[in-house]
C-alpha positions as CSV (number, residue, x, y, z in Angstrom):
1,M,97.4,114.5,131.0
2,A,100.4,116.8,130.5
3,C,99.3,120.0,128.8
4,V,102.1,121.0,126.6
5,G,102.2,124.6,125.5
6,G,98.9,125.7,127.0
7,A,95.3,125.5,125.9
8,A,96.1,124.7,122.3
9,F,97.0,121.2,123.3
10,A,94.4,120.8,126.1
11,D,92.4,118.1,124.2
12,S,95.4,115.9,123.4
13,L,95.7,112.4,125.0
14,T,98.6,110.9,126.9
15,Y,100.5,108.1,125.4
16,K,98.7,105.6,127.6
17,E,95.3,106.9,126.5
18,A,96.3,107.0,122.9
19,R,97.7,103.4,123.0
20,K,94.3,102.2,124.3
21,A,92.3,104.2,121.6
22,V,94.3,103.0,118.6
23,P,93.9,99.4,117.4
24,K,97.0,97.2,117.8
25,G,98.5,95.4,114.9
26,N,98.1,95.7,111.1
27,R,95.1,93.5,110.5
28,I,92.5,95.2,108.4
29,V,88.8,95.1,107.6
30,A,87.7,95.8,104.1
31,E,84.2,96.9,103.1
32,L,82.6,97.3,99.7
33,P,80.0,100.1,100.3
34,D,78.8,100.6,96.7
35,T,79.8,98.2,94.0
36,S,76.4,97.6,92.4
37,F,77.7,98.8,89.0
38,L,80.6,96.3,89.0
39,D,80.2,92.7,87.9
40,D,81.3,89.9,90.2
41,K,84.8,89.6,88.7
42,Q,85.4,93.4,89.1
43,Q,84.1,93.3,92.7
44,A,86.6,90.5,93.4
45,I,89.4,92.6,91.9
46,V,88.4,95.6,94.0
47,L,88.3,93.4,97.1
48,S,91.8,92.0,96.3
49,L,93.2,95.5,96.4
50,K,92.6,95.7,100.1
51,D,96.0,94.3,100.9
52,T,97.7,97.0,98.9
53,I,96.0,99.9,100.7
54,P,97.3,100.8,104.1
55,Y,94.6,101.9,106.6
56,Y,92.7,104.1,106.7
57,G,92.2,103.9,102.9
58,A,89.6,104.1,100.2
59,L,89.1,103.7,96.5
60,A,86.5,105.6,94.5
61,L,85.3,105.0,90.9
62,S,82.8,106.6,88.5
63,P,80.0,104.2,87.7
64,D,80.2,105.4,84.1
65,E,84.0,104.6,83.8
66,G,84.3,101.6,86.0
67,L,87.5,99.9,87.3
68,F,89.7,100.0,84.3
69,V,90.9,103.6,84.0
70,E,94.5,104.7,83.7
71,W,94.2,107.2,86.6
72,L,93.0,104.6,89.1
73,N,94.7,105.3,92.5
74,A,93.5,104.4,96.0
75,S,94.0,106.8,98.9
76,G,95.7,105.3,101.9
77,Q,97.6,106.2,105.1
78,H,94.9,108.6,106.4
79,H,94.1,109.1,110.1
80,S,90.3,108.4,109.6
81,L,88.0,106.7,107.2
82,D,86.3,110.0,106.5
83,A,89.6,111.5,105.4
84,A,90.4,108.5,103.2
85,R,86.9,108.7,101.6
86,A,87.3,112.4,100.9
87,A,90.7,112.0,99.3
88,A,89.6,109.1,97.2
89,L,86.5,110.9,96.0
90,A,88.6,114.1,95.3
91,H,91.1,112.1,93.2
92,C,88.4,110.3,91.2
93,N,86.2,113.3,90.6
94,S,89.2,115.4,89.4
95,N,90.4,112.7,87.0
96,K,87.2,111.2,85.5
97,K,85.7,112.6,82.3
98,A,83.5,115.6,82.8
99,A,80.4,113.9,81.4
100,S,80.8,110.8,83.6
101,A,78.7,110.2,86.7
102,A,80.0,111.4,90.1
103,C,82.4,109.1,91.8
104,V,81.4,106.7,94.6
105,V,83.5,104.9,97.2
106,V,83.8,101.2,96.3
107,L,86.4,100.1,98.9
108,E,87.1,101.1,102.4
109,V,90.1,99.8,104.5
110,S,90.2,100.2,108.3
111,P,92.2,98.6,111.1
112,K,90.5,95.6,112.7
113,G,89.1,96.7,116.0
114,A,88.7,100.4,115.1
115,K,85.8,102.0,116.9
116,P,84.0,105.0,115.3
117,D,83.7,106.8,118.6
118,A,87.4,106.3,119.6
119,P,89.0,109.5,120.8
120,L,91.9,109.0,118.4
121,S,92.5,107.2,115.1
122,L,95.8,107.0,113.3
123,S,97.1,105.7,110.0
124,A,99.0,102.4,110.1
125,E,102.4,104.2,109.8
126,A,101.5,106.7,112.5
127,A,100.2,104.0,114.8
128,D,103.5,102.1,114.4
129,A,105.5,105.3,115.1
130,L,103.4,106.0,118.2
131,R,103.9,102.6,119.6
132,G,107.6,102.4,118.6
133,E,109.7,105.6,118.3
134,Y,107.4,108.0,120.2
135,R,107.0,105.6,123.1
136,K,110.8,105.4,123.5
137,L,111.3,109.2,123.7
138,K,112.3,110.4,127.2
139,G,110.9,113.4,128.9
140,M,108.4,115.9,127.5
141,K,107.2,114.8,124.0
142,A,104.3,115.4,121.6
143,F,102.8,113.8,118.5
144,A,100.9,115.8,115.9
145,I,98.8,114.8,112.9
146,S,97.3,116.4,109.8
147,K,93.8,115.0,109.3
148,T,93.6,116.2,105.7
149,Q,97.0,115.0,104.4
150,G,97.5,111.9,106.6
151,T,100.9,113.1,107.7
152,F,102.3,113.2,111.2
153,G,105.3,114.4,113.2
154,F,106.6,113.8,116.7
155,T,109.5,115.1,118.8
156,A,110.9,115.2,122.2
157,G,110.1,118.6,123.7
158,D,107.0,120.8,123.3
159,G,104.0,120.6,121.1
160,A,105.2,123.4,118.9
161,R,108.1,121.2,117.7
162,A,105.7,118.3,116.9
163,L,103.5,120.7,114.9
164,D,106.5,121.9,113.0
165,A,107.6,118.3,112.3
166,C,104.0,117.5,111.1
167,A,103.9,120.5,108.8
168,K,107.2,119.6,107.3
169,A,106.2,116.0,106.7
170,G,103.1,117.2,104.9
171,A,104.9,119.7,102.7
172,G,103.3,122.6,104.6
173,A,100.2,121.0,106.1
174,K,98.1,123.7,107.6
175,D,95.9,121.6,109.8
176,C,98.4,119.8,112.1
177,K,97.2,119.3,115.6
178,V,98.8,117.8,118.7
179,V,96.9,114.7,119.5
180,V,99.3,113.1,122.1
181,A,101.4,114.9,124.6
182,D,103.3,113.7,127.6
């Protein structure tokens, strides 16, 4: 593994390692972890949303308010299911009525073939960029992601430039980390 910029990037993967860790293609798996408060028709509606949410994605609802709320918004394009869940719950809990029950995740969208113990997981857009534009870069290069915002950046050159590209893509993301360096 090429260590770009010193110890700060020591746990990054090479492109070859990253390519093996990240599922190939855009096929998805959808799970309905907690829909007991929805009727069969509403569960079918929730499941039909899976094709509109890029992985990693999630949808959360308050059991008291259900599916038909004006603020309904799924969270997608995250680099892990945990991040997608957290974003969906944060959106739901900040928009529901104060007296309503806490939100629960009702839909999770992941790439087919994703392994929970994989050394790297990326959003659909980031995985495409890694296999496409990043792969084609010549010489020294790095790929950085923000786990909380789901943004990413990559550049030819050192990891500091990739971190800067990631932060700019995330409107100032503070948690960008180099995950691939060659």
